[in-house]
N, C-alpha and C positions, 0 to 999 in steps of 0.2 A: 319697115320695120315699126309698130308701132309704141312710143315710150312716152313717157314722161320726163327724162332726160333735158335740163337746160332747161332757156328759157325760148318761147311763155312756159311755165309748168303743168299746165293742162297736157293732156295727150295730143300728140300731132306722128304725122306720117316722117319718117327717115326714108332714104334711100341708098344703097349704095351698092358696086359690087363683088359678087358673089365670092370672087377669089379675096377682098381685101377689103371683108367685113368690119374692122377693129373701128371703134369709135371714132375717131379721129378722121374716118373717112366717109362719113356719114353727110349725107347733102339733105337739109330739111327739104321736102318734099309739100305736105298740105300742115295745116294747122286748121283746129276746129275754130267754130266761132265762140266768142264768149259765153257763159253760162250753158256750157253745152258736154251733155255726157257722151262718152262711147262707151254704146251698150254691148257691142260686139263688132266682128268684123270677120270677111269669107273672102277669101282669095281664090282667082280663076286666073286661067291661062295669061290671059288678056286683062280684067277687071281685076281690081280691088272694090268690092262695097263695103261701105260703111253703115251701123244701122245707131242713127244719134237720136237722143233725147233734145231738144232746143227750146228752153224757155215751155218746158215740160209739154211740148207736143213731140210728135215723134215724127223723124226723116229717114229717108234713104238715099247717101252720097254714092252713087257709081262711077267710078274715076278708071277712065280708060287709060289702061299703060303704056300702050302704042303712040298716042298724042297729048296725055298729060290732060285731057279733059277731064270735066267734072259735072254731072247730071243730078243734081238735088232734086229730091219729091218729097213732098211734103204728103203726108198719111193723113188718112179719112179721120177728122177729130176726135170721133168718139173712140178712136183708138187709144189704150194707156201703157200695151205692153206687148214687146215683140216674144213668140218662141219660134226658135231656132230649130230648121229640119235639119237633118244628115241629109245630104244630098251628094250624088255621084255624076251628075249631069253637068258637065262643062259649059252647056251650052244654058242653062238655066240656074236663078237664084231662087227655091221657094222660102217662103216663110207665113208665118200665122199672125195673128194681130188679136189682139184682144182686151177685154176689158172687166173688170171685178163684176158686171152686170151681165154681159155680156159673151157667148161662148165664143172660142178662137175660128177665126175664120180663114182661108187661106188666099196666096198671093204667090204670086211669081212674076220677077220682073226675067223679062226676053230680053239677051244683048242683041240677038241680029234684029226684033223688031225696035230695041231702043224703048221697050213701055213693059209698065205694072199691069198685069193682068188682074183680077179679082175672081175667087168662085163665083161659079152663075149657080142659080137655083132657091133657093126657099129663103128669102127673107127674114130674118129674126122682127117676130113683132114689136120685141122690145125696142127695135130702131124707132117708129114711131110713136110709141106709147109713153117712150122719156127722153128725159134732156140731159146732154152733159154740159158742164159750162166751167170756162177755166177764168176764177177768180186772182185777184191777188189784195194780199193783207200787207200793213205797213207795220214793221216791227218798231219797237222804243227806238233803237237806231237808225230810221229811216228804210232799213230796206226793204226788199218787195217779196215777201213770201207767199207762193204760188200755192193754191188751190185746185182742186178737181172735184166738182158736184155733180152730182146726180137725183134726178126728182121726177115724178110724174109728168109729164106735158099737161095734163088738164088740172094739177094741183092748184085748189082754190086758197089762199089767205094761209102762203105757204106758215106764215110767223105761228100758225096754230097747229104744226107738224112736229112730228117726231122727227131728230135728229140725232142721226150716231156720226161723231167723228172719228176717223183715222189718224195716227201717229207714229214716225218711230224716229226717226233723224240718230243716227249712230251709225258708225262704222264705215261712212261712207257706203251704204246700203242704201236702194232706192223703197219707198213704202212699196207694199207688194200690192201688185194692182192686176195679176190674174184672177180668173172668172172663178165666181165662188155662189154656188145656188143661194143659199141663204142671202146672201147681199140681195142679189134679183127678189127675191121673193119679199123682203122687206120694202125693197122702192115700189112694187104691185102694192102693197098694202099702204100706200102711203109715205113712208117714210125719206128724210131727203140724209144723202150719204155724202159725207165733205172729208178729202183725203186730203193730209196739211203735208205739203212736202217743205220741212222746216230745216234749218240747218244744223249740220252733223251727218245728215243720210248726203246722198249723192247725185241727187236730180239734177242739179246745175253745175257739175263737173267737182273736179277734184278740193277748189276753196273752200265750195259749199259746204264738205265736210271738214276741211281745217280750220271752218269757222264756227263750228259748233261741237270741237274735241277741245280735252284737257282743258284752260283757263278759260276757255270760252261754249263751254257747255249751256251756260246759262241765255246765251243767247237763244238757243233752241225751246228752253221755257218762256222766254218772250215771243218768240214766235208763234208757238202754239196758242198762247193767250191770244195774241193780236187775230189771229186766223178767228178762233171763235169770239170774240168780240166784234170784230167785222162781218162776221154770218146772221152774230144778231142786231146788227147796224144795218144790216142789207135785208133786215125782212126773213131772214132763214130762222126759221124756229124761235125759242125763247128758254132762259135757263130751267127753267123746271121740267122742259122737255128735252132736254138736252143730255147724249150720253156720250160716253167717250170709251174708245178701245186700245187695246196696245198687245203686243206680244213681246217678251225678252227686254232686250234693253230698250225700248220704247216705253217700259214700264217707269224706267228713271221721270222722265217727262212726266209720266200721268200722275206717278206718285208726288211728284213736285206739284203740279199744280193743284191740286187737290189739297195740299198744304198752304199754299200761296194765295189761291181763288177758287176755292172751294163752291162759293154762290155763284160760279157762274155752270156749273154742274147739278144733274140730279140723279145720275147714274155710271157705274162704271165697269168693265169686265176686261178685266187682264188675265195673260194666260203667260203661265213660267216668267212671271215679270221677276225684274231686277231690283230690288227696292232697298237692298241694305248696300250701298256702293263704298261705302267707308272700312265699314268692316271686314268686306269680303276685301278688298283692296290692299288691306294690311296683313289680309294670313296668306304667306307666302308659300303655305304646304298647299294649298289647293293647285288641282293639276294646272289652271288656266289665266291664273293670275298672271303671273309673268306675262305671257301672250296680251293681257289686257291694258300693260302700264300704257302703251302708246295713244290709247282710246283716251282713258281716264285720270292716269296721271300715278306717281310713286308716293303715296302717302305716306311712308314708311321712310325714307328718305329726303321727304320735298318737306319741308311745312307749309311752305305755300300750295301746294296739291293739295294736300292734308283740310288747311284751313278753306281753300276753296270747295273740294268736296263736300265739306260741312254746311256748305250755305245752300248746298242744294240735292242732298241725299234725303229721299222720300222718307226712311226709318230715323234718320237725326232731326227730322223737322215737324214731325208729330206734335198738334201742341190739343189741348182742349178747344174744341169750336164744332161747328155744324160741318159736319162732312158728308158727300154724296155718297151714297149706298156703293158697295164696292162688294162685285162677286170675283174671284178667285181662282185659274184651274192650277195648280201648281202637279209636280211629279216626284215620285219618292226619290229615284236614284237622279235624278239631275244633276249630271258632272257642270252644267256651264251657271245654273243659278244655282245654288245651293238651298236644300230647303230648309233648312235652319231659319236664313236671311227671312224668309217667306212669313215661317211660323211666328219668328219673331214680331217681326211689322205688325202682322195682325194682333196679337196679342198687346202689343202697345197702343196699336189703333183701337182697339175695342175699350181698353180702358180710359183714351184718352175722352171717346164719346162718352163712356159710362160718367165721366165727372163732368163734364159740359152737362151732361143731363141733368144733373143735382142742381147745377146752378140755373138752368132754361126753364124751371118752373112748372106748374100742371099742364096737361096737352101738349106737352112739347112730344114729337113724333121721333125716335133719334132713329136714323139712317141703319140700315140691314149691311151687316158684313158673312161674307158669305167665302169661307174655303174649303175647295173642293179638292182635297189630294187624291190624284190617278195612281195605281201601283206603276211601277216601271218608267218608262216615260223616255228617259235621258234626254230632254230639250227636241228629242226628235218627236214635233206635236204628229198624232194621225188626225186628220179632219172625223172623228168620230160622230155617228147623228146622236149617242150619248151627250155629249161636251156642245156640240153645236145647239140642241134643242135646249140642254138648261140655261146657255147663256142669254137665249133666245126670251127662254120662259123669264128669265129674271129682268130683263129690260122691261117686257111688257106690264109685268106685276107691279114693277117701281113706279110706270110710267101710268098704271091704271090703266092700259089699253086691252080693249078683247085681243086674243091670240085666235080666236078661232081659226079664221079664216088664213093666219097664215103657217098654220099648223098642218092642213089640211094642202095647202100648195106645197110645203115643204115636202109633205110625203112622196110627191108625184119626182122631186130629184132624188130623195134619199132612200129609194128604195133597192 
């Protein structure tokens, strides 16, 4: 039984007799190391296979049910995500590994041999032309925040390269690290990609989520700020070439950072972003507000929650100042992130930018704010060619980069 009941509060494996499955008969069988997330579990006749993420690296633990043996296999350092395969073979456990810039690759653990076998054949050239780094940033309270960074191996003077930072940090969900062709094309074109695994997400287990929700949501903002400052401090890009992207609830941290530290960024792209947390959570007629209380709190009945949300809510904290340029893709019929909140945020942001421009003097270049409202959508985001192209075009234009080669390369993937 995989459960998080009892101590320790992270997930662990319990064992019990099939004819007495009540909780009082459970025996602790296997506990996870600290900072470990259980990604998946697969059961076989004589084995239990755990797919784990420990301190931001992937592992497979094969537990022998006959002798209670545990075999822990560290997976290749380039791997960032598992793709689980349906399997009817009791002798083998197949799965795939992927990263944002590398397509999935097949692996099989064979129980009889007690070994992991990888798919042979054509080796992806990205293996030799790019690097993956695992770094940590120190947040304000001393917490170590993991980051995953990709860049070209032969890149010289990384400080002058454009940087695209990714963040999510909500619901205990990991930042998506699946293969995306446009990410690969950006790395090939000299970009640095940085994935910031901030608190509120699930990368380091259940406690990592607990430390970034409700009245600890500001931890995620502090983590994101620390990540970007650490990247700049270690010679990865600079503020004038730094861009930030997020989807859905990730928009909360991005919007909050744009209010608190806009000087760290040049441009931002957001997709179906949650930007008006307070008003949305106050409206109990919305279909998902009640479901969301465990993540954001209940500002309608709890003054402490209300005041805390006010401190970070992107919409509530817009002020006249210099903002990064922002491209927002929103969806007309989005039930998760109401369009009204996105439109209100955009209008208020434009007003604040206009007000700041009046006092900024002649020659001041105001940031661009683009709101692209797509028909339909309902928060199920299709990776349409049009949307991907629009976002990349925006980033290149804002950073003053030549996009000719990137769009030529992108065509190969987006046929």
